[in-house]
N, C-alpha and C positions, 0 to 999 in steps of 0.2 A: 504493500500500500504506500502511496505517496504521503508526504507530510500533510497535504491538504485533506486527503481522504481520512487519515487518522485523526486529524483535528476535527473534522466534521463528526466522526463517530464518538469522539470523547464528550462525555457529559461535562459541560463547562460552566464556570462561574464568571460573572462580570461585575466588578465593584466600582467602576467609574464610567458611567454612561449617562448622558443627558437625554431624557425622554424626547425633548424637543429636537435634539440633533439625531435621533434614531428613527424619525418618522420616514417610512418608505417614500421614495420620491413620487410614486404613483398616488399615494394618499395625499401628499402635500399638493400635488397637481390638482386633485379634486377640490381642495380648499381654494387654490388660486382661481380656478374656474368659478367657484361659488361666489367669490367676492369681487371678481373682475380682474382679468389678466392685465398686467401693466403693459405699456407700449413696448413693442419689440419682443414680446413673449407669446409666440403663437403656438408653440409645441412643447411637449415634455422635454425634448432635447434642449430647448432654450432655457428651461428651468435648470436643468442639470449643469449647464454652462456657467450659471451664477456661482457655483460652488468651487471656484478657483480663487485663491487669495494671494494678494501681494505680500501681506504680513499679518501679524496677530491682530492689529487694530482693524484691518480690512475684514478679517474673519468675524470680529465682533459686530462690525457694521452689517454684514450679511446675516448674522444671527438675529439681530434686531429686525431686519427687513423681513426675514422668514416668519418670525413670530407675529408679525402684523397680520398674518392670515389665520391666526388662532383667536377668534373673537367671541365665541359663544361656548357655553358649557358643553353642548353637544359635540362641538369640534374636538374637545379633549377626549370624550368617550370614544369618538370615532377613531382618532389617530392612535390612542393608547391600545385599543384593541388590535390595530394593525401592527403596532410595535411588538406587543406580546406574541402575536402570531409569528412575526419575523424571528424573535428570539427562539421560540419553540422550533421553528424550521431549522435553525442553526444548531439545535441540541444544546442551547443554553438552558440550564435547569434552575438556575438561581441568579438573580440580579439585584443589585442595589442601585436604583436609578434616581438621578437628580431631576427635580422639576423646579422651575423658577417662577413662583407665583407673582412676585413683584413686577415681572415683565408685562403682566396682563391687567394691572390696575388701570391702565389707560382705557381699557374696554369696560371698566366697571365690574370686573369679575371678582367675587368674594373668595377668599382663600378656602373657606370651609366647603362651599359648593363646588369650587374648582377641584379640590381634592376628591370629593365624592364622585365627580365625573371621571376623573382619572382612574379611580379604583373600579368604577363600573366597567370601563373598557378593559382594564387589566384582568378583571375577574373572569372574563370569558374563557381564559386559557389557564386557569389555576391548576388544572389537572396536568399541565405540561411544563409550566414554568412558574416559579414563585418570584414575584417582584416586590421587594421592599422599596420604600421611598425615602429619599434624602432631600430635604428642602434647601435649595440654593438661595441664600439671602441676597446674593449679588451685591458685592461691595460698592458698586457705583452709586447705589441708592442711600448709602450711609448707615451708621449703626442705629440711629433713632428709628428709622423704618425697619431695620433688621430686628430690633427689640419688639416692635409692635407686631411684625409678622410672626416672630417666634411664638408670641402668646396666642395668636390666632391659630397657628399650626398645632399648638399644644391641645387645642380643643378637638382636633380631629386625628390625633396621633393613633387612635384605635384603628384607623384605616390603613395602618401599616407604615407610618412614618417613623423611621428608626433613628434618624440623625439629621444634622444640618451641615452646611458648608457655605463657603463664600467663593463664588467664581467672579467673572467680570474682568474689569481692567486692572489686573494685578500691578501693572507697571505704573499706575497712577495712584492706587489706593492701597497702602500697606495694611497688614493685618492688625496691628496693635490697637487701633481705635475700637475693635470689636471685642476687647477683653471682657467687658461686663456682659455682653450678649452671650459669649461662650460660657462664662461662668453660670449664667442663668440657665442656659441650655443643659448643662450638666446637672444642675439642680432639678431640672424638670425631667431628667432621665434620658436625654438624647445623647447619642454618640456624636462625635465631631470630627470633621475633616476641614481642610482649607486648600484651595488651589494655591500653590506656592512653588517657586522655582521653575515656573513656566515662562511667563513674560517678564519676570523680574529675577534677580539673582539669588545667591545663597542667603542674603540678609532677609529675604521674604520667608524662607524656610525657617530661619532662626526665630523670626517673630511668631510664626505659627506654632513652633514647638515651645518656646520659652513663655510667651505671653498668652497665647490661646490654649496651650496645653492640649493640643489635638490628639485624637486617637490614631488618625492616619493623615498622610499628606497626599493631596491630589497632584499628580505629576512628580514634582521633586527633581526634575531633570537637571537643574543647575546646582543642585546640592554639591555636585562634584567640584565646584569652584572653591570649596572650603573643606580641607581634610578633617579638621576638628569636627565639623558638622556631620560629615559622613560617619566618623567614628561614633558620634553620639547616636545617630540613627540606628547604627548597627547594635550598639550597646543596649539601647532601650527597646530594640526590636519594633520600631515604629514603621508600620508598613507604608510603602510607596505605591500609589495607584498610578503606575506608569502607562503612558499611551504613546508608543513610539511613532506610529504613522501620523498621528495627529501632530506631533512635534515637528515632523518634516513638513507637513502641509501648511503649518502656520509660520514656518521659518524659525522655530526655536532652535533646531539643529539643521545644518545644511544638507544632511543626507542621513539615511539610516545607518550607513557604515560609520558615521561619526557620532552615533548616539552613545551615551555613557552607560547604558543599561548593564553591560557586562562588567564594567569597572565597579559599579555599585554592588553588584552581586558578589564579585570577588572580595569586596571589602566587608562582606557579611551582612549587607542590608537586606531586609525582607522585601522582595519585589513581587508585585502582581502585574499582569499584563491586561490591558483593557483597550477599548476603542474610542472612548470620549464622545464623539459625535459621528457615529459610523456612516450615516447617510450623507452627511455634509463633507466627509473626508474620503468617501468611496472605499470604506474598509469594513472588515469584520474580524472576529477573533481568528477565523481561519486564515485570513490575509495576514494578520499580525504574526501568527505562528510561522506561516510559510516564509514571510519576509525575514523574520529573525533567523530562521534556519539558513536561508539563502545568502543574506547579506552579512550576518554576523556569526555564522557557523554554529548556532545552537543545535544540540542534539535533541532527538525526540524525548529522551529522558529529562533533559533540562526544561523543555517546553512543558512537559507534564508537571514538573515541579512548580511552575508558575500557577497552575491550576490548584495544586495542593496548598500553595501559599495563600491563595484566595480563600480556601476553606478556613485556614487558620485566622485570617484577617477579617472574615465576614462578621457582620453585626447581627447575628442570629442567636437563638437560644442553643443551649448545649445539646439538646436532643436533636435539633435540626442539623447542627454542626456534625454530630456523630453520623446522622443519616447521610449527609452529603459526603463526608469523609469515606464512609463505606462504599458509596456509589462510585466515587472517584477512584478509590483503591481497587475496586473490582474491575473497573475498566482498564487500569494499568497492568493487569495480569494478562491481558490479551493483546 
């Protein structure tokens, strides 16, 4: 079997994926047609061409543009059903997916009802894939909004919200102002992550670890700029939610061959592999595994270890972790 075939057969976990960035392009096209195609966008191919980026800031611009077509609660139920079906088709059995409720306040959507709509869509495929939710408070909106949204999220955490994070313009908004928000999140029982070391350097990761006291780091690519930081990540076994192809697409690294993932692993850091915004970056976990094998020489056993690391780093109960570990281990025997 090829790496791709083995990757498809493997029951996989995904710990860093944004629901809005995982919408199949055909589903997004339906929303574009629903609300009116912009000038110059006559076909699905024209939509796909939008997802090429000059740099990280341009990617965020396209992210905001795309989210402009999610305007009603029913839109979220529709797209998340399609996302869950796509996960299941890839043999992703467990995912922790970000959603960004603050992005949709402009349409007057309430967080509670928005979360209900998302869960409605995801629940169609619960027999095939379990999807937990992580609320992205999006640092661009500021900690005051973040605190308010955290409290609203807390009202519906029974719908499977297990944690919070901050994505957005990391290069403009450092993590430290969110210290009180993260402290309150822990008090309310949420796990925590933060996008760091992606669009900003090692200082961003330091801030997430020292000030926010995160459980995991989203990306962490540029942690390699500081050996002391890498040693600390390894010592504390703070998982990195790495997204190699995403980093290439947004210009964080010039090529996959230049990605520091192997260097971090050799330093003892707990690394997981994820897709970030798979439909915006034209990737999948199969693509990630195949590219790591082809470009960086990872063996199949090393690729399987990423999946095992995800079991260890997942924000699920111990019974579910044991079930996932058993399922992954059984697959590794074949």
